C-alpha positions as semicolon CSV with decimal commas, in nm:
position;residue;x (nm);y (nm);z (nm)
1;M;6,364;2,736;5,728
2;K;6,240;2,340;5,771
3;T;6,673;2,245;5,712
4;T;6,682;2,502;6,050
5;K;6,359;2,294;6,244
6;I;6,494;1,986;6,140
7;L;6,832;2,013;6,279
8;K;6,756;2,194;6,584
9;D;6,446;1,955;6,682
10;M;6,735;1,722;6,667
11;L;6,971;1,896;6,881
12;I;6,635;1,916;7,156
13;I;6,577;1,551;7,171
14;A;6,947;1,483;7,151
15;W;6,965;1,694;7,471
16;M;6,679;1,556;7,686
17;K;6,816;1,187;7,566
18;S;7,148;1,262;7,749
19;Y;7,223;1,528;8,003
20;P;6,934;1,399;8,236
21;D;7,059;1,110;8,201
22;F;7,475;1,167;8,223
23;R;7,286;1,365;8,524
24;R;7,173;1,078;8,698
25;N;7,466;0,869;8,644
26;P;7,798;1,019;8,541
27;L;7,962;0,702;8,560
28;M;7,779;0,597;8,263
29;L;8,108;0,734;8,049
30;L;8,311;0,479;8,282
31;L;8,121;0,185;8,202
32;I;8,079;0,309;7,799
33;A;8,477;0,334;7,794
34;M;8,463;-0,078;7,951
35;I;8,264;-0,179;7,696
36;G;8,557;-0,054;7,464
37;A;8,858;-0,195;7,724
38;I;8,715;-0,544;7,779
39;P;8,863;-0,701;7,501
40;L;9,156;-0,495;7,549
41;F;9,259;-0,746;7,847
42;F;9,225;-1,004;7,660
43;M;9,447;-0,903;7,386
44;V;9,718;-0,813;7,643
45;L;9,723;-1,164;7,794
46;F;9,710;-1,352;7,509
47;S;9,970;-1,157;7,349
48;G;10,200;-1,003;7,503
49;G;10,126;-0,649;7,400
50;N;10,200;-0,696;7,082
51;M;9,814;-0,608;6,951
52;L;9,703;-0,404;7,161
53;V;9,755;-0,102;6,902
54;H;9,495;-0,241;6,672
55;G;9,292;-0,313;7,000
56;L;9,311;0,060;7,110
57;I;9,094;0,178;6,721
58;G;8,931;-0,115;6,754
59;A;8,806;-0,012;7,094
60;M;8,800;0,333;6,929
61;I;8,523;0,266;6,683
62;S;8,358;-0,010;6,954
63;G;8,327;0,311;7,111
64;V;8,107;0,484;6,847
65;A;7,924;0,188;6,737
66;F;7,813;-0,021;6,932
67;I;7,649;0,264;7,095
68;G;7,493;0,363;6,803
69;V;7,322;0,011;6,734
70;M;7,223;0,070;7,063
71;A;7,026;0,374;7,040
72;G;6,902;0,196;6,818
73;I;6,671;-0,057;6,883
74;Q;6,674;0,011;7,298
75;D;6,599;0,424;7,320
76;I;6,377;0,382;7,055
77;S;6,170;0,093;7,185
78;W;6,280;0,217;7,554
79;D;6,072;0,556;7,437
80;R;5,764;0,297;7,323
81;Y;5,768;0,157;7,684
82;V;5,722;0,465;7,844
83;K;5,528;0,641;7,581
84;I;5,802;0,949;7,524
85;R;5,763;0,877;7,126
86;E;5,334;0,934;7,150
87;M;5,403;1,267;7,300
88;I;5,664;1,360;6,993
89;V;5,516;1,201;6,758
90;A;5,208;1,453;6,880
91;M;5,447;1,688;6,824
92;P;5,554;1,841;6,510
93;V;5,945;1,706;6,481
94;H;6,026;1,534;6,086
95;P;6,111;1,190;6,141
96;A;6,491;1,284;6,052
97;S;6,489;1,498;6,399
98;Y;6,394;1,181;6,613
99;A;6,636;0,953;6,427
100;L;6,878;1,135;6,431
101;G;6,878;1,295;6,802
102;I;6,838;0,961;6,908
103;A;7,140;0,830;6,775
104;L;7,329;1,167;6,843
105;A;7,292;1,143;7,243
106;P;7,487;0,806;7,297
107;L;7,740;0,964;7,047
108;L;7,816;1,301;7,267
109;L;7,863;1,042;7,613
110;S;8,101;0,896;7,414
111;I;8,347;1,120;7,333
112;P;8,469;1,066;7,612
113;S;8,563;0,707;7,567
114;V;8,688;0,778;7,217
115;V;8,950;1,052;7,306
116;F;9,089;0,829;7,531
117;F;9,154;0,538;7,350
118;G;9,290;0,823;7,077
119;A;9,532;0,986;7,264
120;L;9,699;0,651;7,389
121;L;9,711;0,575;7,059
122;A;9,888;0,936;6,961
123;S;10,156;0,791;7,334
124;W;10,236;0,572;7,027
125;G;10,336;0,851;6,756
126;V;10,064;0,661;6,482
127;F;9,890;0,966;6,477
128;S;9,948;1,234;6,307
129;L;9,674;1,540;6,163
130;T;9,645;1,353;5,821
131;A;9,521;1,070;6,011
132;T;9,325;1,215;6,272
133;L;9,153;1,349;6,025
134;W;9,003;1,101;5,841
135;T;9,015;0,878;6,187
136;I;8,708;1,110;6,306
137;L;8,534;1,127;5,941
138;A;8,594;0,736;5,960
139;L;8,423;0,733;6,308
140;V;8,094;0,887;6,177
141;V;8,025;0,687;5,924
142;V;8,062;0,408;6,101
143;W;7,819;0,515;6,359
144;A;7,561;0,693;6,104
145;A;7,517;0,360;5,892
146;M;7,527;0,165;6,296
147;S;7,308;0,388;6,426
148;A;7,083;0,346;6,047
149;I;7,037;-0,044;6,134
150;G;6,987;0,024;6,494
151;F;6,698;0,245;6,389
152;L;6,547;-0,014;6,127
153;I;6,520;-0,269;6,334
154;S;6,363;-0,142;6,654
155;T;6,051;-0,012;6,381
156;Y;6,020;-0,349;6,237
157;L;5,999;-0,587;6,588
158;F;5,784;-0,285;6,777
159;K;5,620;-0,574;6,888
160;T;5,907;-0,766;7,052
161;S;5,963;-0,756;7,453
162;M;6,224;-0,492;7,546
163;M;6,344;-0,753;7,642
164;V;6,438;-0,935;7,364
165;L;6,531;-0,640;7,197
166;N;6,838;-0,594;7,503
167;N;6,961;-0,940;7,408
168;L;6,951;-0,855;7,035
169;S;7,151;-0,547;7,011
170;N;7,395;-0,713;7,269
171;L;7,394;-0,984;6,955
172;L;7,478;-0,782;6,714
173;G;7,692;-0,582;6,864
174;I;7,901;-0,862;6,944
175;G;7,890;-0,980;6,556
176;I;7,967;-0,636;6,370
177;I;8,182;-0,517;6,640
178;F;8,416;-0,823;6,804
179;I;8,429;-1,098;6,541
180;P;8,469;-0,907;6,282
181;P;8,841;-0,723;6,227
182;V;8,798;-0,506;6,411
183;Y;9,007;-0,533;6,736
184;Y;9,236;-0,741;6,527
185;P;9,422;-0,613;6,150
186;E;9,255;-0,834;5,888
187;T;9,507;-1,005;5,785
188;L;9,470;-1,230;5,984
189;L;9,191;-1,362;5,814
190;G;9,467;-1,445;5,499
191;N;9,203;-1,509;5,235
192;L;8,879;-1,481;5,311
193;S;9,033;-1,079;5,418
194;W;8,847;-0,942;5,216
195;I;8,512;-1,013;5,408
196;S;8,651;-0,703;5,595
197;V;8,571;-0,465;5,378
198;I;8,213;-0,523;5,338
199;I;8,117;-0,490;5,691
200;P;8,133;-0,160;5,803
201;T;8,338;-0,159;6,100
202;S;8,587;-0,434;6,002
203;N;8,633;-0,134;5,704
204;V;8,650;0,184;5,888
205;A;8,955;-0,056;6,084
206;G;9,093;-0,115;5,742
207;L;9,137;0,292;5,692
208;I;9,222;0,436;6,008
209;R;9,530;0,102;6,022
210;A;9,611;0,329;5,706
211;Y;9,608;0,623;5,786
212;M;9,801;0,526;6,073
213;G;10,068;0,321;5,846
214;L;9,982;-0,016;6,013
215;M;9,847;-0,158;5,770
216;P;9,978;-0,072;5,372
217;L;9,687;-0,045;5,137
218;S;9,763;0,222;4,812
219;P;9,547;0,487;4,706
220;E;9,303;0,293;4,484
221;T;9,233;0,052;4,688
222;I;9,165;0,291;5,047
223;M;8,962;0,503;4,767
224;V;8,781;0,155;4,719
225;R;8,727;0,106;5,047
226;W;8,561;0,480;5,105
227;L;8,308;0,412;4,845
228;I;8,239;0,146;4,949
229;L;8,123;0,213;5,282
230;I;7,983;0,566;5,160
231;V;7,748;0,339;4,928
232;T;7,683;0,108;5,272
233;T;7,594;0,373;5,535
234;M;7,392;0,504;5,257
235;M;7,160;0,197;5,161
236;F;7,127;0,207;5,540
237;V;7,038;0,498;5,638
238;G;6,767;0,512;5,219
239;L;6,632;0,206;5,340
240;T;6,573;0,351;5,685
241;S;6,423;0,667;5,585
242;L;6,179;0,466;5,313
243;K;6,143;0,213;5,583
244;A;6,071;0,280;5,865
245;R;5,809;0,287;6,026
246;W;5,725;0,662;6,210
247;R;5,343;0,782;6,287
248;E;5,255;0,402;6,185
249;T;5,342;0,262;6,529
């Protein structure tokens, strides 16, 4: 019964955070897509399109990961600023419902851009049914990890100004999405390619490339990478649930 209420409250909060904003500004779907597409222009310009397929994978990951971090930091801080959080806290709402609702709202808005970039990848013939299913699962896991990081940061920086938090979310997004091998293959790092395994976004990019046949990985290596990804995500989620401040802030 408690689980049902948590899920119900999560969906209500996700609707409150997504549908009204979409009604007021439907062009935000285009803006979300443009965030992931910006690096693609540079890849076409400097590589002649040879790296475009890798860039499209990065655009899909960016669509769920970057917006997950931004929602965790900016939305929660904005809710506190306009007193929406105080209203929700005063209700019998479980912290998990609030956190998941905040994270789910931007994920729903990012689905069209993910589908668009996925369709472009499918036109290259790299998307089999198996690769599609594993890609969806990997995107959900990285969304959970990035949303947990954003939520944790926002709750501990509750006295920080909105401007600083906005800049922090942008810098964090750049640091974990645009700098690691997400838009480009990790083989370009040479002996330092192992770094991509410990960063959730680049780890997911490597797994997706492996399932698409763009990067040769043994089944054992794939299992190890999944294990690292799941452990890393559980660590972030667990740390958030244990340490994040809720009614005390």
